[in-house]
C-alpha positions as CSV (number, residue, x, y, z in Angstrom):
1,X,-19.7,-15.3,8.0
2,X,-17.3,-14.6,5.0
3,X,-15.5,-17.7,4.0
4,X,-11.7,-17.8,4.2
5,X,-10.0,-17.1,0.9
6,X,-6.9,-19.0,-0.3
7,X,-4.2,-17.1,-2.2
8,X,-1.2,-18.8,-3.8
9,X,1.8,-16.4,-3.8
10,X,4.6,-17.5,-6.3
11,X,7.6,-15.5,-5.1
12,X,11.2,-16.4,-4.6
13,X,12.3,-13.4,-2.5
14,X,11.7,-14.3,1.2
15,X,11.6,-10.6,2.1
16,X,8.7,-10.0,-0.4
17,X,6.9,-13.1,0.9
18,X,7.1,-11.7,4.4
19,X,5.9,-8.3,3.2
20,X,2.9,-9.8,1.3
21,X,2.0,-11.9,4.4
22,X,2.1,-8.8,6.6
23,X,0.0,-6.9,4.1
24,X,-2.7,-9.5,4.0
25,X,-2.5,-9.7,7.8
26,X,-3.2,-6.0,8.0
27,X,-6.5,-6.3,6.1
28,X,-9.8,-7.3,7.6
29,X,-10.1,-10.4,5.3
30,X,-9.8,-14.0,6.3
31,X,-7.0,-15.4,4.2
32,X,-4.8,-18.4,3.9
33,X,-1.7,-17.5,2.0
34,X,0.4,-20.3,0.5
35,X,3.8,-19.2,-0.7
36,X,6.0,-21.2,-3.1
37,X,9.4,-20.0,-4.3
38,X,9.5,-21.4,-7.9
39,X,7.2,-21.8,-10.9
40,X,7.7,-25.6,-10.8
41,X,6.5,-25.6,-7.1
42,X,3.5,-23.5,-8.1
43,X,2.5,-25.9,-10.9
44,X,2.9,-28.9,-8.6
45,X,0.7,-27.2,-6.0
46,X,-2.0,-26.3,-8.5
47,X,-2.0,-29.7,-10.2
48,X,-2.3,-31.4,-6.8
49,X,-5.2,-29.1,-5.9
50,X,-6.9,-29.6,-9.3
51,X,-6.9,-33.3,-8.7
52,X,-9.1,-32.7,-5.7
53,X,-11.6,-30.6,-7.7
54,X,-12.4,-27.0,-8.4
55,X,-13.2,-26.2,-4.8
56,X,-9.6,-27.1,-3.7
57,X,-8.0,-24.5,-6.0
58,X,-6.9,-21.2,-4.6
59,X,-9.2,-18.2,-5.1
60,X,-6.3,-16.1,-6.5
61,X,-2.7,-16.5,-7.7
62,X,-0.2,-13.7,-7.2
63,X,2.7,-14.4,-9.6
64,X,6.1,-12.9,-9.7
65,X,7.8,-12.8,-13.1
66,X,11.4,-13.1,-12.1
67,X,11.6,-16.6,-10.8
68,X,14.4,-19.1,-10.8
69,X,14.0,-21.8,-13.4
70,X,10.7,-21.5,-15.2
71,X,9.8,-17.7,-15.1
72,X,6.4,-16.3,-14.3
73,X,5.4,-15.7,-17.9
74,X,5.9,-19.3,-18.7
75,X,3.9,-20.3,-15.6
76,X,1.1,-18.1,-16.6
77,X,1.1,-19.7,-20.1
78,X,1.0,-23.2,-18.5
79,X,-1.9,-22.2,-16.3
80,X,-3.9,-20.8,-19.2
81,X,-3.2,-23.9,-21.3
82,X,-4.6,-26.3,-18.6
83,X,-8.3,-27.0,-18.8
84,X,-8.4,-27.5,-15.0
85,X,-6.5,-24.3,-14.2
86,X,-7.3,-21.8,-16.9
87,X,-10.1,-20.1,-15.0
88,X,-7.9,-19.2,-12.0
89,X,-7.6,-15.4,-11.5
90,X,-3.9,-14.7,-11.9
91,X,-2.4,-11.3,-11.0
92,X,1.2,-10.7,-11.9
93,X,2.8,-8.9,-8.9
94,X,6.4,-8.0,-9.9
95,X,9.0,-5.3,-9.7
96,X,9.2,-5.0,-13.5
97,X,7.8,-1.8,-15.0
98,X,8.9,-2.8,-18.5
99,X,6.2,-2.2,-21.1
100,X,7.2,-5.4,-22.9
101,X,6.6,-7.4,-19.7
102,X,3.2,-5.9,-19.2
103,X,2.2,-6.6,-22.8
104,X,3.5,-10.2,-22.7
105,X,1.6,-10.9,-19.5
106,X,-1.7,-9.6,-20.9
107,X,-1.1,-11.5,-24.1
108,X,-0.8,-14.6,-21.9
109,X,-4.2,-13.7,-20.3
110,X,-3.1,-12.3,-17.0
111,X,-6.1,-10.9,-15.1
112,X,-4.0,-7.9,-13.9
113,X,-0.4,-6.6,-13.8
114,X,0.7,-4.8,-10.6
115,X,4.1,-3.4,-9.9
116,X,5.3,-4.0,-6.3
117,X,5.4,-0.8,-4.4
118,X,8.5,0.1,-2.4
119,X,6.9,1.3,0.7
120,X,5.2,-1.3,3.0
121,X,2.2,0.9,3.6
122,X,1.7,1.2,-0.2
123,X,1.8,-2.6,-0.4
124,X,-0.8,-2.9,2.3
125,X,-3.0,-0.5,0.4
126,X,-2.5,-2.4,-2.8
127,X,-3.4,-5.7,-1.2
128,X,-6.5,-4.2,0.3
129,X,-7.5,-3.1,-3.1
130,X,-6.9,-6.5,-4.6
131,X,-8.8,-8.1,-1.8
132,X,-11.8,-5.7,-2.2
133,X,-11.9,-6.1,-5.9
134,X,-11.2,-9.9,-6.4
135,X,-13.0,-11.1,-3.3
136,X,-15.8,-8.7,-2.7
137,X,-16.7,-7.2,-6.1
138,X,-15.8,-9.5,-9.0
139,X,-18.3,-12.1,-10.0
140,X,-16.6,-15.1,-11.6
141,X,-18.4,-17.7,-13.8
142,X,-19.7,-20.8,-12.0
143,X,-17.4,-23.8,-11.7
C-alpha cells in the first residue's frame, strides 16, 4: 500500500485553496492537504512539525508568492536557512508570470516554479504531474 503523502499549501485565497483541494481529490493518490493562509502560519506549522522530527514534516510544500505579511519569497528564504527545514521540497505555485519572480525564487532554491492555470481541468492536470513527479519518481536523499 502506498503511504499517505502530506502536502502543506500556503495560500491566502480561499478559492484557490478549494481548487487545489479538488485537484488533489481528483487524483488517484492518497494525500493529506494542510492549508495555511499566511507565511507566518506556514513557519509555525513547519517549526512545530520539525520539533517532532523529520518524519513529521510534510512531503511537499506548495507556496504562493503573494501572501499577506511575509511574502512567499521570504518564507522560501527562511525555509532554506533552517537546518531542520532546508531539505523540504518547495514548489512555488503562484499567479505571477514575472521573470524577476521566477529568477528570485530559483535564487532562493525553490525546487520548481509553477504558474497557476486558469482552467480547473488544467490545475488537476498540473497537480497530477506534481504528484507523479514528486511522489512517484523523485528520489530524495535519506533523512
